[in-house]
C-alpha positions as CSV (number, residue, x, y, z in Angstrom):
1,M,230.4,42.3,126.5
2,P,230.4,38.5,126.2
3,T,233.4,36.7,127.6
4,F,236.2,35.6,125.2
5,Q,235.2,32.0,125.7
6,K,231.6,32.6,124.7
7,I,232.6,34.5,121.6
8,S,235.2,31.9,120.7
9,A,232.5,29.2,121.0
10,S,230.2,31.1,118.7
11,Y,232.9,31.2,116.0
12,S,232.9,27.4,115.7
13,S,229.9,27.3,113.3
14,L,231.1,30.2,111.3
15,R,234.6,28.6,111.0
16,E,233.0,25.3,109.7
17,A,230.8,27.1,107.2
18,L,233.7,29.2,105.9
19,E,236.0,26.2,105.5
20,R,233.3,24.4,103.5
21,L,232.6,27.5,101.3
22,L,236.2,28.3,100.7
23,V,237.7,24.8,100.5
24,H,239.3,25.5,97.1
25,Q,241.0,28.6,98.5
26,D,242.8,26.8,101.3
27,P,241.5,29.1,104.0
28,A,243.4,29.5,107.3
29,L,241.0,30.5,110.2
30,H,242.2,31.4,113.7
31,I,241.4,33.5,116.7
32,P,244.5,35.4,117.7
33,S,245.5,35.4,121.4
34,G,246.5,38.5,123.3
35,V,244.2,40.9,121.5
36,D,241.8,43.5,122.8
37,Y,238.7,42.0,121.2
38,P,238.4,38.4,120.0
39,V,238.0,38.2,116.2
40,L,237.9,35.3,113.8
41,V,240.6,35.9,111.2
42,L,240.3,34.4,107.7
43,E,243.3,34.3,105.5
44,T,243.4,33.0,102.0
45,H,246.2,33.3,99.4
46,S,244.7,36.6,98.3
47,D,242.6,38.0,101.1
48,V,242.5,38.7,104.8
49,A,239.2,39.3,106.6
50,A,238.0,39.3,110.2
51,F,234.7,38.5,111.7
52,A,233.5,39.7,115.1
53,A,230.6,38.6,117.2
54,L,229.0,41.8,118.7
55,D,226.9,41.6,121.8
56,G,223.8,43.8,122.4
57,S,225.9,47.0,122.3
58,P,227.4,47.2,118.8
59,E,228.2,50.9,119.3
60,E,230.7,49.9,122.0
61,S,231.9,46.5,120.6
62,Y,232.4,47.4,116.9
63,P,235.2,50.0,117.5
64,K,237.1,47.5,119.7
65,A,236.8,44.7,117.1
66,Y,237.8,47.0,114.3
67,A,240.8,48.4,116.2
68,T,241.9,44.8,116.9
69,F,241.7,43.9,113.2
70,K,243.6,47.0,112.2
71,A,246.3,46.3,114.7
72,L,246.6,42.7,113.5
73,Y,246.7,43.8,109.9
74,R,249.4,46.4,110.6
75,S,251.5,43.9,112.4
76,N,251.2,41.3,109.7
77,H,250.7,43.2,106.5
78,D,253.9,42.1,105.0
79,K,252.8,38.4,105.4
80,S,249.3,38.9,104.0
81,G,248.7,37.2,100.7
82,R,251.8,35.0,101.1
83,R,250.6,32.0,103.0
């Protein structure tokens, strides 16, 4: 699996593109710390989504990334949609 730093760097272009595309929705984009797999979290006033860069072994990486998103969502579900 790529290192957290390599994955974080790969999110820079994605973050910039999403900010341009969603400028009217006031997006908040961040990479949470202290998680099992680095994901780029997008929050708008009405939605929460996560993006994950998977290395050459998606069968191994996807479950980790999805579990991270589910844990983040569970811990913050009461705040979702209320930015």
